[in-house]
C-alpha atoms as a printed R data frame, in Angstrom:
    type eleno elety resid chain resno       x      y      z
1   ATOM     1    CA   MET     A     1   0.000  0.000  0.000
2   ATOM     2    CA   ALA     A     2   1.434  3.349 -1.044
3   ATOM     3    CA   MET     A     3   0.639  6.546  0.808
4   ATOM     4    CA   GLY     A     4   1.612 10.184  0.319
5   ATOM     5    CA   ALA     A     5   0.546 13.735  0.982
6   ATOM     6    CA   ASP     A     6  -1.653 15.446 -1.577
7   ATOM     7    CA   ALA     A     7  -1.227 19.158 -2.342
8   ATOM     8    CA   LEU     A     8  -3.914 20.026  0.208
9   ATOM     9    CA   GLY     A     9  -2.084 18.008  2.836
10  ATOM    10    CA   VAL     A    10   1.041 20.079  2.279
11  ATOM    11    CA   VAL     A    11  -1.050 23.260  2.521
12  ATOM    12    CA   TYR     A    12  -2.623 22.088  5.806
13  ATOM    13    CA   PHE     A    13   0.763 21.169  7.242
14  ATOM    14    CA   CYS     A    14   2.388 24.468  6.219
15  ATOM    15    CA   ALA     A    15  -0.545 26.557  7.438
16  ATOM    16    CA   ILE     A    16  -0.386 25.055 10.915
17  ATOM    17    CA   LYS     A    17   3.399 25.367 11.075
18  ATOM    18    CA   PHE     A    18   3.193 28.986  9.820
19  ATOM    19    CA   GLY     A    19   0.610 29.861 12.487
20  ATOM    20    CA   GLY     A    20   2.658 28.268 15.243
21  ATOM    21    CA   TYR     A    21   5.922 29.830 14.119
22  ATOM    22    CA   THR     A    22   4.253 33.227 13.860
23  ATOM    23    CA   ALA     A    23   3.024 32.829 17.444
24  ATOM    24    CA   MET     A    24   6.570 31.970 18.571
25  ATOM    25    CA   ALA     A    25   7.894 34.999 16.662
26  ATOM    26    CA   ALA     A    26   5.451 37.194 18.584
27  ATOM    27    CA   VAL     A    27   6.836 35.806 21.849
28  ATOM    28    CA   LEU     A    28  10.419 36.334 20.685
29  ATOM    29    CA   ARG     A    29   9.653 39.891 19.609
30  ATOM    30    CA   ARG     A    30   8.606 40.706 23.180
31  ATOM    31    CA   ARG     A    31  11.737 39.066 24.629
32  ATOM    32    CA   TYR     A    32  14.321 40.625 22.333
33  ATOM    33    CA   PRO     A    33  14.894 44.372 22.287
34  ATOM    34    CA   GLY     A    34  14.813 46.033 18.915
35  ATOM    35    CA   PRO     A    35  13.746 43.418 16.362
36  ATOM    36    CA   THR     A    36  11.829 45.106 13.592
37  ATOM    37    CA   ALA     A    37  10.528 42.175 11.552
38  ATOM    38    CA   ALA     A    38   6.823 41.455 11.773
39  ATOM    39    CA   PRO     A    39   6.016 38.118 13.445
40  ATOM    40    CA   TRP     A    40   4.245 36.890 10.298
41  ATOM    41    CA   ALA     A    41   7.434 37.508  8.265
42  ATOM    42    CA   VAL     A    42   9.536 35.580 10.784
43  ATOM    43    CA   GLY     A    43   6.912 32.812 10.783
44  ATOM    44    CA   LEU     A    44   7.038 32.649  7.001
45  ATOM    45    CA   VAL     A    45  10.840 32.443  6.943
46  ATOM    46    CA   ARG     A    46  10.829 29.705  9.595
47  ATOM    47    CA   THR     A    47   8.207 27.756  7.649
48  ATOM    48    CA   LEU     A    48  10.235 28.032  4.432
49  ATOM    49    CA   ILE     A    49  13.428 26.953  6.227
50  ATOM    50    CA   GLY     A    50  11.554 23.970  7.618
51  ATOM    51    CA   LEU     A    51  10.176 22.992  4.223
52  ATOM    52    CA   ALA     A    52  13.529 23.226  2.497
53  ATOM    53    CA   VAL     A    53  15.436 21.358  5.179
54  ATOM    54    CA   GLY     A    54  12.572 18.957  5.890
55  ATOM    55    CA   LEU     A    55  12.754 17.475  2.408
56  ATOM    56    CA   GLY     A    56  16.401 16.610  2.992
57  ATOM    57    CA   VAL     A    57  15.633 15.122  6.391
58  ATOM    58    CA   MET     A    58  12.883 12.944  4.916
59  ATOM    59    CA   LEU     A    59  15.286 11.681  2.232
60  ATOM    60    CA   ALA     A    60  17.970 10.997  4.837
61  ATOM    61    CA   ALA     A    61  15.453  9.189  7.053
62  ATOM    62    CA   ALA     A    62  14.357  7.005  4.133
63  ATOM    63    CA   HIS     A    63  17.981  6.237  3.265
64  ATOM    64    CA   LEU     A    64  18.721  5.326  6.892
65  ATOM    65    CA   HIS     A    65  15.453  3.335  7.172
66  ATOM    66    CA   VAL     A    66  14.221  5.579  9.978
67  ATOM    67    CA   ILE     A    67  10.454  5.640 10.334
68  ATOM    68    CA   PRO     A    68   8.973  9.175 10.347
69  ATOM    69    CA   ALA     A    69   7.424 10.182 13.686
70  ATOM    70    CA   SER     A    70   9.473  7.540 15.546
71  ATOM    71    CA   ALA     A    71  11.825  8.321 18.414
72  ATOM    72    CA   ALA     A    72  14.781  7.751 16.077
73  ATOM    73    CA   PHE     A    73  13.314 10.261 13.613
74  ATOM    74    CA   TYR     A    74  13.056 12.930 16.319
75  ATOM    75    CA   LEU     A    75  16.647 12.213 17.351
76  ATOM    76    CA   LEU     A    76  17.624 12.790 13.722
77  ATOM    77    CA   LEU     A    77  15.612 16.018 13.777
78  ATOM    78    CA   LEU     A    78  17.189 17.315 16.998
79  ATOM    79    CA   PRO     A    79  20.395 18.835 15.555
80  ATOM    80    CA   VAL     A    80  18.594 19.871 12.380
81  ATOM    81    CA   ARG     A    81  15.845 21.781 14.158
82  ATOM    82    CA   PHE     A    82  18.363 23.296 16.556
83  ATOM    83    CA   ALA     A    83  20.308 24.591 13.573
84  ATOM    84    CA   GLU     A    84  17.110 25.916 11.967
85  ATOM    85    CA   TRP     A    85  16.181 27.838 15.104
86  ATOM    86    CA   LEU     A    86  19.718 29.149 15.576
87  ATOM    87    CA   LEU     A    87  19.674 30.387 11.974
88  ATOM    88    CA   LEU     A    88  16.327 32.099 12.537
89  ATOM    89    CA   LEU     A    89  17.566 33.701 15.748
90  ATOM    90    CA   ARG     A    90  20.655 34.972 13.937
91  ATOM    91    CA   LEU     A    91  18.625 36.377 11.059
92  ATOM    92    CA   PHE     A    92  16.088 38.232 13.184
93  ATOM    93    CA   TYR     A    93  16.959 38.457 16.878
94  ATOM    94    CA   GLU     A    94  20.557 37.795 17.899
95  ATOM    95    CA   ARG     A    95  21.969 40.923 16.292
96  ATOM    96    CA   PRO     A    96  24.308 42.730 16.469
97  ATOM    97    CA   GLU     A    97  25.796 40.545 19.191
98  ATOM    98    CA   TRP     A    98  25.397 36.807 19.620
99  ATOM    99    CA   ARG     A    99  24.598 35.497 23.105
100 ATOM   100    CA   TRP     A   100  25.075 31.733 23.068
101 ATOM   101    CA   LYS     A   101  23.297 30.971 26.321
102 ATOM   102    CA   ARG     A   102  20.178 32.894 25.335
103 ATOM   103    CA   ALA     A   103  20.246 31.573 21.756
104 ATOM   104    CA   LEU     A   104  20.605 27.955 22.875
105 ATOM   105    CA   GLY     A   105  17.767 28.398 25.348
106 ATOM   106    CA   TRP     A   106  15.428 29.762 22.676
107 ATOM   107    CA   ALA     A   107  16.583 27.120 20.174
108 ATOM   108    CA   SER     A   108  15.680 24.459 22.765
109 ATOM   109    CA   ILE     A   109  12.246 25.967 23.219
110 ATOM   110    CA   GLY     A   110  11.942 26.235 19.440
111 ATOM   111    CA   TYR     A   111  12.802 22.543 19.013
112 ATOM   112    CA   VAL     A   112  10.098 21.516 21.464
113 ATOM   113    CA   TRP     A   113   7.630 23.947 19.861
114 ATOM   114    CA   SER     A   114   8.361 22.523 16.397
115 ATOM   115    CA   CYS     A   115   7.767 18.999 17.686
116 ATOM   116    CA   LEU     A   116   4.508 20.020 19.353
117 ATOM   117    CA   LEU     A   117   3.359 21.670 16.126
118 ATOM   118    CA   ASP     A   118   3.913 18.377 14.324
119 ATOM   119    CA   LEU     A   119   0.932 16.893 16.185
120 ATOM   120    CA   PRO     A   120  -1.823 19.157 14.815
121 ATOM   121    CA   ALA     A   121  -0.019 19.562 11.479
122 ATOM   122    CA   LEU     A   122   0.158 15.817 10.845
123 ATOM   123    CA   ALA     A   123  -3.351 15.307 12.194
124 ATOM   124    CA   ALA     A   124  -4.628 17.850  9.659
125 ATOM   125    CA   VAL     A   125  -2.822 16.066  6.834
126 ATOM   126    CA   PHE     A   126  -4.468 12.755  7.750
127 ATOM   127    CA   LEU     A   127  -7.887 13.956  8.890
128 ATOM   128    CA   LEU     A   128  -8.855 16.817  6.582
129 ATOM   129    CA   PRO     A   129 -10.221 16.109  3.091
130 ATOM   130    CA   GLY     A   130  -7.618 15.778  0.341
131 ATOM   131    CA   GLY     A   131  -4.707 15.588  2.763
132 ATOM   132    CA   VAL     A   132  -3.389 12.087  2.045
133 ATOM   133    CA   TRP     A   133  -3.789  9.659 -0.787
134 ATOM   134    CA   ILE     A   134  -3.692  5.918 -0.207
135 ATOM   135    CA   CYS     A   135  -3.685  3.239 -2.887
């Protein structure tokens, strides 16, 4: 039996991730002095980073025979999502100076937040009409 996401499934997934990342950007904007980017713009950038990198992670997981949504998959995602959040923090918040302790703390929170967002995002892909095809 083959299974895959339809175009609507990708839209559902991205919409939920975008909403969650925008919410996190609003929190970060209150915690960091001086960022000027709108939370929706930060949310969009984080979503695009996740999409681009996520395709590579899915290919690597398939090559390594790691089942998506398994504990091993989330261990594979750990350094990747940390790097994604550190990149986002550098682009929008940790400027002009870089504070490792603060950045690592927010990257940790970001990793957990990304994992929590996977739950409703994947549920939408599987439960909403047109989200997954099975044959």
